[in-house]
Every structure is written in structure tokens, then in C-alpha cells.
C-alpha positions, 0 to 999 in steps of 0.5 A, a space after each residue: 108251702 115250703 116244708 123243712 125236715 128236721 131229724 130230732 134224734 141224731 148221735 154224733 161220734 166223738 171217737 174213732 172207736 164209736 159208730 162209723 155211720 155217726 161220724 159228723 161227715 157221714 151224718 151230713 152226707 146222709 142228710 144231704 142225700 135224704 133232703 134233711 135240712 137240720 138235725 138235733 144232735 148229741 154225743 154218745 156218752 157224757 163228760 166234759 172232754 167228750 162235750 168239748 170234742 162234740 162242739 168242735 166237730 159240729 161247729 162247721 155245720 152250726 147252720 144245720 146241726 143243733 146240739 143237745 148236750 
């Protein structure tokens, strides 16, 4: 049987001043190191501009990161 590991609660930084370990590249690196196949992700905070930036950041990883905003 093949299992898929999905992390259901991951924050993504949309600004340089937010948590460095939540930068999208770091999240992907950590997912790879821990054999996590997919993650449900969302930004810190809210607002239209933050949502737009969030969508832009995760777009290259749409096969692994599923937005919840």
C-alpha cells in the first residue's frame, strides 16, 4: 500500500519581515526532507494584497501546495 503524507496546516510568509522558516522555498525544502507529499497552506493575516502575493508565491508549487485562504 502506498501512503501519501499531507500536512494540513502550513503558514506561508508573504513578507520578508514574517517568519523566515515559513518562506515558500523553506517550506518546500522541509517537505522534501521529511517526505511530505502535499500541504494545505495559507498566509499570515488577511487582506487582498496579501492574498495576491500568497497566490503568486505558491503558483510554481501548485502540485504540492493547496491554498486555503
